N, C-alpha and C positions, 0 to 999 in steps of 0.2 A: 882762365882769366875772364873776367867780366868786362865786356866791351860795350860802351855806350854809343848808340847810333842816332844821328839826327840828320835832318835835311830840310830844305826850304824854310830857313829861318827868316828870310826876307826883311832884314833890318829890324826885327821886333826885339828891341833891347830888353824889355822886361821878361819876355819869354826866354831869351838867351840866358839871362841872369838866373832865372828859375832852373833852367836845364843844368847850368854849371853847379848850382847848389845841390840839385838832385843827384847828378853824377858823383859829386864829391861825397855826399851822404852815403851813396851806395858803394863807395870805394871802387869805382870803375878804374880798371887798369890801363885802358886805352880808349880813345874816342875817335869816331869817324863822322865826318860831315859829308853827305852826298850831294852837296851843291846848292846853289842859290843863297849865298850869304848876302849878296847884292853890293854893299859898300864896305870899304875898309873899316869904318868906325864900328861896324857890327862885330868886329873881331876883338874889341877891347875886353869884353867880359871873359873871353876864352883864356886870358892871362891868369885867371883865378882857378882854372882847372888844375887838379892835382895829379894829372896824368898826361902823357904825351897824346898828341892828336894830329890827324891829317885830314885833308879834304880834297874834293875835286871841284872844278868849276862847273856851274850850272848855266842854263841858257839866260838867266837874268844877271849873271856876274859880268857886267860890262867893263868894270874898272879892274881888269885882271892884273895889270902892272901894280896898282896900289894894293890889291889883295895879296899878291905874291910878296911884295915888300913887307906889308904889315904882318903877314903870317910867317915871315922869315923862311919862305919857301915851302911851308907845310901844305899849301894848296897847289895842286897840279892839275893839268888837263887829264880827263879820264880817257880810257880806263886806267886806273891806278892799281897796281898789284902789290900786295905785301904778304908777308907770312906772319901769322899770329898763332903761337902755340903749335907750330907745325902744320897749320891749316893754310891753304892757299886762298887768299881773299882778293876779290876784285871789286873795286868801287867805281861806279859810273853814275852820272846823274839821270839820264833818260835812257832807260833800258830798251824801250821800244825803238829807239833810233839806232841801236847797236845790232849789227848783223848776227842772226842766230848762228850761222856757221862759224863765225869768229868767236862767239861766246862759247860754243861747244869746244873749239880747238884750244881754248885757254885752260880748260879743265879745272876751274876754280871750285873749291868745296863750298865757298860762301860768296854770294854776290850781294853787295849792298847797293841800293839805288834809291832814287827819290823821284822828283818831278811831278808825279800824279797827285800829290797831296793826300793820298789815300793810304793808310797803313795796311801792310800785307806781309804775312809770313807764309812762305810756301816752299815745300820740298818737291823738287822735280828731279827724279832719278837720284843721283848722289849729291845734288847741289841744293843748298839752302839759300833761298832768295829772301832778303829782308828789306822792306821798305818801311821806314819808321813813320811815314806820314809827314805832316807838316808841323814843324816846331813853331812857325810864325802864327799859325791859326787864322790867317786872313780869309781863306776860302771856306773851310769847314767849321771854323770857330772852335776847333779843338787844338790843343797844343800837345802833340805826341812825340815820343821818342821810343827807341827800342833798346832793350838790353839783351845781349847775346852772351851765353856761356860757351866759350870755345872748347871746353872739355867735353860737354854733353851735346853740343850743337843744338841747344834749345834756346829759343828767343821768345820774348814777350814784348808787346806794345804797351807802353805806360803813358797815361795822360798826366801832364804836370801842370 
């Protein structure tokens, strides 16, 4: 399955709309947001995604009750664990704040994270770490997402 990964959208509606169009064009089967939506109105474009999606809260998601309600419960506190194509996936916003020992004990095959606004794909041991960078483009002026193939465990960062 092709998974679309985003993070740090920070209320940038035009970038969120471009991401939705990009993921729909690529026929993404599932989408993950690694936090920092910011306000509930930023979820409106996600209604046009042609696939299921989930997300975790980030450090800038102050209106968590509104985000929970607007997302119909799709946004949860991290770490959020799920199974995609038989692969254990863990989603967390700020990886650096998560204890290494707990990370290792969860034995996820894929760890999706954000917060740094810097895209990175790295394999450590048997675990693939994917940070899509910042969808919002506020800091680095780039609007990036990641695409992950769950069959091959290959990921790419794409500028949209």
